[in-house]
C-alpha positions as CSV (number, residue, x, y, z in Angstrom):
1,X,4.2,60.5,-29.4
2,X,6.1,62.0,-32.3
3,X,6.4,65.5,-30.9
4,X,8.8,64.7,-28.1
5,X,11.5,62.9,-30.2
6,X,11.0,65.5,-32.9
7,X,11.6,68.3,-30.3
8,X,14.8,66.5,-29.1
9,X,16.0,66.4,-32.7
10,X,15.3,70.1,-33.1
11,X,17.2,70.8,-29.8
12,X,20.2,68.9,-31.1
13,X,20.1,70.9,-34.3
14,X,20.1,74.1,-32.3
15,X,23.2,73.0,-30.5
16,X,25.2,71.8,-33.5
17,X,23.6,73.7,-36.4
18,X,24.1,70.6,-38.5
19,X,21.5,68.1,-39.7
20,X,23.8,65.1,-39.8
21,X,25.2,65.9,-36.3
22,X,21.6,66.2,-34.9
23,X,20.7,62.8,-36.5
24,X,23.8,61.2,-35.1
25,X,23.0,62.5,-31.6
26,X,19.4,61.2,-31.8
27,X,20.8,57.8,-32.8
28,X,23.0,57.8,-29.7
29,X,20.0,58.5,-27.5
30,X,18.0,55.7,-29.1
31,X,20.8,53.2,-28.6
32,X,21.3,54.3,-25.0
33,X,17.6,53.5,-24.4
34,X,17.6,50.1,-26.2
35,X,21.0,48.8,-25.2
36,X,20.0,47.7,-21.6
37,X,17.1,45.7,-23.2
38,X,19.5,44.2,-25.7
39,X,21.9,43.1,-23.0
40,X,19.1,41.6,-21.0
41,X,17.7,39.8,-24.0
42,X,21.2,38.4,-24.9
43,X,21.6,37.0,-21.4
44,X,18.2,35.4,-21.4
45,X,18.8,33.9,-24.8
46,X,22.1,32.4,-23.7
47,X,20.5,31.0,-20.5
48,X,17.8,29.4,-22.7
49,X,20.5,27.8,-24.8
50,X,22.3,26.6,-21.7
51,X,19.3,24.4,-20.7
52,X,18.7,23.1,-24.2
53,X,19.7,19.5,-23.3
54,X,17.3,19.4,-20.4
55,X,14.5,20.9,-22.5
56,X,15.2,18.2,-25.2
57,X,14.9,15.4,-22.6
58,X,11.5,16.8,-21.4
59,X,10.3,17.1,-25.0
60,X,11.2,13.4,-25.7
61,X,9.7,12.2,-22.4
62,X,6.4,14.0,-22.6
63,X,6.0,14.3,-26.4
64,X,2.5,12.7,-26.2
65,X,1.3,14.8,-23.3
66,X,1.3,18.5,-24.1
67,X,-0.2,19.6,-20.8
68,X,2.4,17.7,-18.7
69,X,5.2,19.0,-21.0
70,X,4.2,22.6,-20.4
71,X,4.1,22.1,-16.7
72,X,7.6,20.6,-16.6
73,X,8.9,23.3,-18.9
74,X,7.6,26.0,-16.5
75,X,9.2,24.2,-13.6
76,X,12.5,24.2,-15.5
77,X,12.2,27.9,-16.3
78,X,11.5,28.7,-12.7
79,X,14.4,26.5,-11.4
80,X,16.9,28.3,-13.7
81,X,15.2,31.7,-13.4
82,X,14.8,32.0,-17.2
83,X,12.2,34.1,-19.0
84,X,11.6,32.9,-22.6
85,X,9.9,36.2,-23.5
86,X,12.8,38.3,-22.4
87,X,14.6,37.6,-25.7
88,X,11.8,39.4,-27.5
89,X,12.3,42.7,-25.7
90,X,14.6,44.4,-28.3
91,X,12.3,43.5,-31.1
92,X,9.3,44.9,-29.2
93,X,11.2,48.0,-28.3
94,X,12.8,48.6,-31.7
95,X,9.6,48.5,-33.8
96,X,8.1,51.6,-32.2
97,X,11.4,53.4,-32.4
98,X,11.8,52.5,-36.1
99,X,8.3,53.8,-36.9
100,X,8.8,57.0,-34.9
101,X,12.2,57.9,-36.4
102,X,10.9,57.0,-39.9
103,X,7.9,59.3,-39.5
104,X,10.0,62.2,-38.0
105,X,12.8,62.2,-40.5
106,X,10.4,61.7,-43.4
107,X,8.2,64.5,-42.0
108,X,11.1,67.0,-42.3
109,X,10.7,67.0,-46.1
110,X,6.9,67.0,-46.0
111,X,5.4,68.9,-49.0
112,X,1.6,69.2,-49.3
113,X,0.2,68.2,-52.6
114,X,-2.6,70.0,-54.6
115,X,-5.1,67.8,-52.9
116,X,-6.2,69.2,-49.5
117,X,-5.5,66.8,-46.7
118,X,-6.2,67.2,-43.0
119,X,-2.4,67.3,-42.3
120,X,-1.8,70.0,-44.9
121,X,-4.9,72.0,-43.9
122,X,-3.8,71.9,-40.2
123,X,-0.3,72.9,-41.1
124,X,-1.4,75.8,-43.3
125,X,-3.7,77.0,-40.7
126,X,-0.9,77.0,-38.1
127,X,1.3,79.0,-40.5
128,X,-1.3,81.7,-41.2
129,X,-2.9,80.0,-44.2
130,X,-0.1,81.0,-46.6
131,X,0.8,78.0,-48.8
132,X,4.6,77.8,-49.0
133,X,6.5,76.7,-52.1
134,X,8.8,74.3,-50.2
135,X,8.7,72.0,-47.2
136,X,6.4,72.1,-44.2
137,X,8.1,70.1,-41.4
138,X,5.8,67.9,-39.4
139,X,5.8,67.2,-35.6
140,X,8.0,70.3,-34.9
141,X,7.1,73.4,-33.0
142,X,6.8,76.4,-35.3
143,X,9.2,78.5,-33.2
144,X,11.9,75.7,-33.1
145,X,15.2,76.2,-34.8
146,X,14.9,73.1,-37.0
147,X,11.4,74.1,-38.2
148,X,12.7,77.6,-39.2
149,X,15.7,76.1,-41.0
150,X,13.6,73.7,-43.1
151,X,10.3,75.6,-43.6
152,X,9.8,76.8,-47.2
153,X,13.0,75.3,-48.6
154,X,13.3,72.7,-51.4
155,X,16.3,70.8,-50.0
156,X,18.0,69.9,-46.7
157,X,21.7,70.4,-47.4
158,X,24.4,68.8,-45.3
159,X,28.0,67.9,-46.4
160,X,27.2,68.4,-50.0
161,X,24.1,66.1,-49.9
162,X,20.5,66.8,-50.0
163,X,19.0,64.7,-47.2
164,X,15.5,65.2,-48.6
165,X,16.4,63.1,-51.6
166,X,16.4,59.3,-51.9
167,X,19.1,57.5,-53.9
168,X,16.5,56.6,-56.5
169,X,15.5,60.3,-56.9
170,X,19.1,61.4,-57.0
171,X,20.0,58.9,-59.8
172,X,16.9,60.2,-61.7
173,X,18.5,63.6,-61.7
174,X,21.7,62.3,-63.2
175,X,24.3,59.5,-62.7
176,X,26.9,61.9,-61.3
177,X,24.4,63.4,-58.8
178,X,23.2,59.9,-57.7
179,X,26.6,58.3,-57.1
180,X,27.2,59.7,-53.6
181,X,23.7,58.7,-52.5
182,X,24.1,55.2,-53.9
183,X,27.4,54.9,-52.0
184,X,25.6,55.7,-48.8
185,X,23.3,52.8,-49.4
186,X,26.3,50.5,-50.2
187,X,28.0,51.7,-47.0
188,X,25.0,50.8,-45.0
189,X,24.8,47.4,-46.6
190,X,28.5,46.8,-45.7
191,X,27.9,47.8,-42.1
192,X,24.9,45.5,-41.9
193,X,27.1,42.6,-43.2
194,X,29.9,43.4,-40.8
195,X,27.6,43.5,-37.8
196,X,26.0,40.2,-38.6
197,X,29.3,38.6,-39.3
198,X,30.5,39.6,-35.9
199,X,27.4,37.9,-34.4
200,X,28.0,34.7,-36.5
201,X,31.7,34.5,-35.7
202,X,31.0,35.1,-32.0
203,X,28.3,32.5,-31.3
204,X,27.4,31.0,-34.6
205,X,24.2,33.1,-34.2
206,X,22.4,30.3,-32.3
207,X,23.3,26.7,-31.4
208,X,19.8,25.7,-32.6
209,X,20.4,27.0,-36.2
210,X,21.8,25.1,-39.1
211,X,24.6,26.5,-41.3
212,X,22.1,27.4,-44.0
213,X,19.9,29.3,-41.5
214,X,23.0,31.1,-40.2
215,X,23.8,32.3,-43.7
216,X,20.2,33.4,-44.2
217,X,20.3,35.5,-41.0
218,X,23.7,36.9,-42.1
219,X,22.7,38.1,-45.5
220,X,19.1,39.1,-44.7
221,X,20.0,42.6,-43.4
222,X,22.1,43.2,-46.6
223,X,18.9,42.7,-48.6
224,X,17.1,45.1,-46.3
225,X,19.8,47.7,-47.1
226,X,18.9,47.5,-50.8
227,X,15.4,48.9,-50.1
228,X,17.1,52.0,-48.6
229,X,17.4,53.4,-52.1
230,X,13.7,54.3,-51.8
231,X,14.2,56.1,-48.4
232,X,15.3,59.7,-47.8
233,X,19.0,60.1,-47.3
234,X,18.3,61.5,-43.8
235,X,17.0,58.0,-42.9
236,X,20.0,56.3,-44.5
237,X,22.3,58.5,-42.5
238,X,20.4,57.7,-39.3
239,X,20.7,53.9,-40.0
240,X,24.4,54.3,-40.7
241,X,25.1,55.9,-37.3
242,X,22.8,53.4,-35.6
243,X,24.6,50.4,-37.2
244,X,28.0,51.8,-36.2
245,X,26.7,52.0,-32.6
246,X,25.4,48.4,-32.9
247,X,28.8,47.2,-33.9
248,X,30.3,48.7,-30.8
249,X,27.5,47.1,-28.8
250,X,28.2,43.7,-30.3
251,X,31.9,44.1,-29.5
252,X,30.9,44.8,-25.8
253,X,28.6,41.8,-25.8
254,X,31.4,39.6,-27.1
255,X,33.8,40.7,-24.3
256,X,31.1,40.4,-21.6
257,X,29.5,37.1,-22.4
258,X,32.3,35.3,-24.4
259,X,35.4,36.5,-22.7
260,X,36.6,33.2,-21.2
261,X,35.8,29.5,-21.2
262,X,33.5,29.6,-18.2
263,X,31.5,32.6,-19.5
264,X,27.8,32.3,-20.1
265,X,28.2,32.3,-23.8
266,X,30.7,29.5,-23.9
267,X,28.5,27.4,-21.6
268,X,25.6,28.0,-23.9
269,X,27.7,26.9,-26.9
270,X,28.6,23.7,-25.3
271,X,25.0,23.0,-24.2
272,X,23.9,23.7,-27.8
273,X,26.4,21.3,-29.2
274,X,25.3,18.6,-26.8
275,X,21.6,19.2,-27.8
276,X,22.5,19.0,-31.5
277,X,24.4,15.8,-31.0
278,X,21.5,14.3,-29.1
279,X,19.1,15.3,-32.0
280,X,21.5,13.9,-34.6
281,X,21.7,10.5,-32.7
282,X,17.9,10.5,-32.5
283,X,17.6,11.2,-36.3
284,X,15.8,14.6,-35.7
285,X,16.4,17.9,-37.4
286,X,18.4,20.1,-34.9
287,X,17.7,23.3,-36.8
288,X,15.4,26.1,-35.8
289,X,12.8,25.1,-38.3
290,X,13.0,21.5,-37.1
291,X,12.4,22.6,-33.6
292,X,9.4,24.7,-34.7
293,X,8.0,21.7,-36.5
294,X,8.2,19.5,-33.4
295,X,6.5,22.1,-31.3
296,X,3.7,22.6,-33.8
297,X,3.2,18.9,-34.5
298,X,1.8,18.2,-31.1
299,X,1.6,14.7,-29.7
300,X,3.2,11.8,-31.7
301,X,0.8,10.3,-34.1
302,X,2.3,6.9,-33.6
303,X,1.0,6.6,-30.1
304,X,0.4,2.9,-29.3
305,X,-3.3,2.0,-28.7
306,X,-4.2,0.0,-25.6
307,X,-4.7,-3.7,-26.2
308,X,-8.0,-5.4,-25.4
309,X,-7.7,-7.6,-22.4
310,X,-9.1,-11.2,-22.4
311,X,-11.4,-10.3,-19.5
312,X,-13.6,-8.3,-21.8
313,X,-16.7,-10.4,-22.8
314,X,-17.0,-11.3,-26.5
315,X,-20.1,-10.0,-28.2
316,X,-22.1,-12.6,-30.1
317,X,-24.9,-11.8,-32.4
318,X,-28.4,-12.7,-31.2
319,X,-30.2,-15.6,-32.8
320,X,-32.3,-14.5,-35.7
321,X,-35.3,-16.9,-36.5
322,X,-35.3,-20.7,-36.9
323,X,-32.0,-22.3,-37.7
324,X,-32.1,-25.6,-39.7
325,X,-29.7,-28.1,-38.1
326,X,-27.1,-29.8,-40.2
327,X,-27.1,-33.5,-41.0
328,X,-24.4,-34.2,-38.4
329,X,-26.4,-32.3,-35.8
330,X,-29.6,-34.2,-36.6
331,X,-27.7,-37.6,-36.5
332,X,-26.2,-36.6,-33.1
333,X,-29.7,-35.6,-31.8
334,X,-31.2,-39.0,-32.9
335,X,-28.6,-40.9,-31.0
336,X,-29.7,-42.3,-27.6
337,X,-28.0,-42.0,-24.3
338,X,-26.0,-45.3,-25.0
339,X,-25.1,-44.3,-28.4
340,X,-27.6,-46.6,-30.2
341,X,-29.7,-45.1,-33.0
342,X,-33.5,-44.8,-32.5
343,X,-35.3,-47.6,-34.5
344,X,-37.7,-46.7,-37.2
345,X,-41.5,-47.7,-37.2
346,X,-41.1,-50.8,-39.4
347,X,-38.2,-52.0,-37.3
348,X,-40.2,-51.6,-34.1
349,X,-43.2,-53.5,-35.5
350,X,-40.9,-56.4,-36.7
351,X,-39.3,-56.5,-33.3
352,X,-42.7,-56.8,-31.6
353,X,-43.9,-59.5,-34.0
354,X,-40.8,-61.5,-33.4
355,X,-41.1,-61.3,-29.6
356,X,-44.8,-62.4,-29.8
357,X,-44.2,-65.7,-31.8
358,X,-42.8,-67.9,-29.0
359,X,-45.7,-67.1,-26.6
360,X,-48.4,-68.2,-29.2
361,X,-46.6,-71.6,-29.8
362,X,-46.5,-72.2,-26.1
363,X,-50.3,-71.9,-25.9
364,X,-50.9,-74.4,-28.7
365,X,-48.7,-77.0,-27.0
366,X,-50.5,-76.7,-23.8
């Protein structure tokens, strides 16, 4: 994986006999490979921004039904022929390229330590077992011109600079020696800032980002440039040429996608403004982080629960043991069918005695 690009770098060095020129040419090749992916990603991102109002309507309509929301979103993507994953193509492609170029350029100044490692042992075996006092370039063919130019040396000179030194190492050798290397890092940071400023001025980075997030994305590459003081100057030179090419790339994207009012970029901007206005009216956060929160939050927690209908039978507890009736209940139970109270035993005997008196008097008279 590393030998092919390393061989191409060596071939460019054989044509130009210059380290910086070879690095510049390899940067051009890398940009030629990644630029079509970047253009496709930019178009896909703008098309996604163009349908933001429709996406927001679906999110509000199906906020409590994640499955239905996904189905409707897929229908929307198919209708507009949009691929959400296409915007990730440059990132996916650039990470391997970054790792490969980092390893190749750093491998030019590889110097085995006193500890025997598999890499150093294999390199020494390939060179006849004689340990050199300088560099042993990695990933290069032994008979290549670049390998022969670097092998056994202690520096990689080009335009008065040693590309095998980092800015930190150069400053350690002396302030006067380190100033040109520090200026290279400063130049790279300025180019990063200019590139991101072009993107911010062109399309405000993204209609879904707040101003604070736009500033973060604008200054983040500048902070990345600060860490270049630990990298070899060969890597810094490579990033400088790559950033110059990216500035030209951004200029072309501006002309292609933002050249007139009906261009795709202008339509995406208007759609993004409409989506932000709708979010503001609804009291929602229209920023990128706010959108991520809504997507991760899932269904709305304030979902109304279904009310119980009157048709449902009411559950009554079963009777437990003997229940002593109250006084009112006992009085009501002792009441007859006509509402008269039931007489006591004494009252019944008195009533019978009273009714028997007239019959006895009649017998005496007769």
